[in-house]
C-alpha angles and dihedrals in degrees: 000000000000120000115241120205131164114251096224121100089239115092102236101142086130090063089054091048090051090051092049092049094051118112092234092054090046088053094051093045089051089057092055104042114087102179137011095291127085098206120200091248090060093046088052088058097051115109106247117187108250115241094243090056089068088070089074109123129229104186110310095339130078120227086248092057094049095048094046089052093046096044088049094052093045096046107034100068095120135050086239088073093055094108090054091048090051091048090062097042106267121124101169130102125290118279120250115252105248113172092200093051091045090056091054094046093052091046093052090047091052091046089051091051091049086058096045088052091051096240123152126230092256087053091051091048092054094044092050089054089062089070102079095165090055090048094048094047090048092049091050093046101034107015092242141050092275096169092060092045093049094045092050092047093049088050087058092048094047092047087056092049093254111141099158109051115106109217116235117203 
């Protein structure tokens, strides 16, 4: 597996990891992969958000700020990750693992990436429908396709500049 690292002098590998873990990036990668191997020539064709695009504002916060906060909360749940937290400018205690909060953080991140990729709510709805396993697991656990509902609701909130509201379904 090749090692991917941004060329800039600023250490933002976590930003690349967030991009690679977004639903929209997963969807795009699945369209390119024809077998079981993710070859480097395929990786080079995948659409990665440009660093300057993270300056886009959603209310008072930039996409960069929102992603940094959410990646930190999703990742720093153990003291073992303290060096990572310090690397991105946080020196506090680890965050408590809260499955409900994590679902909201992931949904807001996915909604933000839909915006950064310039996709509409209709595009997002279609794309989310191409994840049958996520849908099935949500329906078993929650009785509905909760991930889709959360992502679409957070897309609306972000479009209105609201980065703080926690969606209640």
